[in-house]
C-alpha positions in Angstrom: 15.2 -34.3 37.7 18.9 -34.9 38.9 22.0 -33.6 37.4 22.6 -36.9 35.9 19.4 -36.7 33.8 20.7 -33.7 32.1 23.6 -35.7 30.6 22.8 -38.6 28.1 24.4 -41.2 30.2 26.6 -43.9 28.8 27.7 -46.9 30.9 29.3 -45.7 34.1 30.8 -48.9 35.3 34.0 -48.6 33.7 34.8 -45.2 34.8 33.6 -46.0 38.5 35.9 -49.0 38.3 38.7 -46.6 37.2 38.2 -44.6 40.4 38.6 -47.7 42.6 41.5 -48.8 40.8 43.6 -45.6 40.6 42.1 -43.8 43.6 40.8 -46.5 46.0 40.7 -44.0 49.0 38.0 -41.8 46.9 36.0 -44.8 45.4 33.6 -45.2 48.3 32.6 -41.4 48.2 33.0 -40.2 44.7 30.5 -41.8 42.3 30.4 -41.0 38.5 26.3 -40.6 37.8 26.7 -39.9 34.1 29.3 -39.7 31.4 29.3 -38.8 27.7 32.1 -37.9 25.3 32.1 -34.2 26.4 30.5 -34.2 29.8 30.6 -35.9 33.2 28.5 -35.8 36.4 30.2 -36.9 39.7 28.5 -37.0 43.0 30.2 -37.0 46.5 28.6 -37.0 49.9 29.5 -33.7 51.6 29.9 -35.1 55.1 32.6 -37.6 53.8 34.8 -34.7 52.5 37.5 -32.8 54.3 36.2 -29.7 56.5 37.5 -26.3 57.0 38.4 -25.2 60.4 36.2 -22.2 60.7 32.5 -23.1 59.9 33.1 -26.9 59.4 32.0 -26.6 55.7 33.7 -28.4 52.8 37.2 -27.3 52.5 38.8 -25.7 49.5 41.3 -28.4 49.0 38.4 -30.9 48.9 36.6 -28.9 46.4 39.9 -28.7 44.3 40.4 -32.5 44.5 36.8 -33.1 43.4 37.2 -30.8 40.4 40.4 -32.4 39.4 39.1 -35.8 39.7 36.1 -35.0 37.5 38.3 -33.5 34.9 40.7 -36.4 35.0 38.0 -38.9 34.6 36.4 -37.1 31.8 39.7 -37.1 29.8 40.3 -40.7 30.7 37.0 -41.6 29.3 37.4 -39.8 26.1 41.1 -40.5 25.5 41.3 -44.3 26.8 42.3 -45.5 30.2 45.9 -46.1 28.9 46.6 -42.4 28.3 48.8 -40.2 30.7 47.0 -37.2 32.2 48.6 -34.6 34.0 47.3 -31.4 35.5 49.2 -28.4 34.2 47.1 -25.4 35.3 44.1 -24.5 37.3 42.0 -21.6 38.1 39.6 -22.3 40.9 37.1 -20.1 42.6 35.3 -21.0 45.7 32.1 -19.1 45.6 30.1 -20.1 48.6 29.6 -22.4 51.5 28.0 -25.6 50.4 24.7 -26.8 52.0 24.8 -30.2 53.8 24.1 -33.2 51.5 25.6 -34.4 48.1 27.9 -32.4 46.1 27.6 -32.6 42.2 30.6 -31.8 40.0 29.7 -31.2 36.3 32.7 -31.5 34.1 32.5 -30.2 30.4 35.2 -30.6 27.9 36.0 -27.2 26.3 39.0 -28.2 24.0 40.7 -31.3 23.5 43.8 -31.2 21.1 46.5 -33.8 20.6 48.5 -32.8 23.6 46.3 -30.7 25.9 42.8 -30.8 27.1 40.8 -28.0 28.7 38.0 -28.7 31.0 35.4 -26.5 33.1 34.1 -28.0 36.2 31.3 -26.5 38.3 30.4 -27.9 41.8 27.0 -27.5 43.0 25.6 -28.4 46.6 22.3 -30.1 47.4 20.2 -27.0 46.7 21.8 -26.9 43.1 23.7 -23.6 44.2 27.1 -23.3 42.3 29.5 -23.3 45.1 32.9 -23.6 43.0 33.9 -23.1 39.5 37.1 -24.2 38.0 39.0 -24.1 34.7 41.6 -26.8 34.4 44.1 -27.3 31.7 45.8 -30.8 31.4 48.7 -32.3 29.5 47.7 -35.6 27.7 50.0 -38.1 26.2 
């Protein structure tokens, strides 16, 4: 069973097209596998992501970018493609070096109000070990 199987998937074509429209440099490597009103599962090949200098593992900024993109897309899916979404604050912990292979970001909507949305994103490696945990607060207009 894949991470996408744990989320009752809606059509992901529109949300993947949104990546291509707004972030064309990320579209070939980041694919939304499943999305619902409150959850999103996105996958990226670790070999295509930015590497850190020491051990050659996926860098912290690349993990941050993946978490931010997953949260952004979840809010866009829920609020509509025309809404304005801006990251306000983030707390991110890089927990472990990822195993080679596909990284999976699991975004969960914690709170969505008129002007703010809070999203929790866990990034797991190919062995399903959690390598990054992030809490992101967005301004939504």
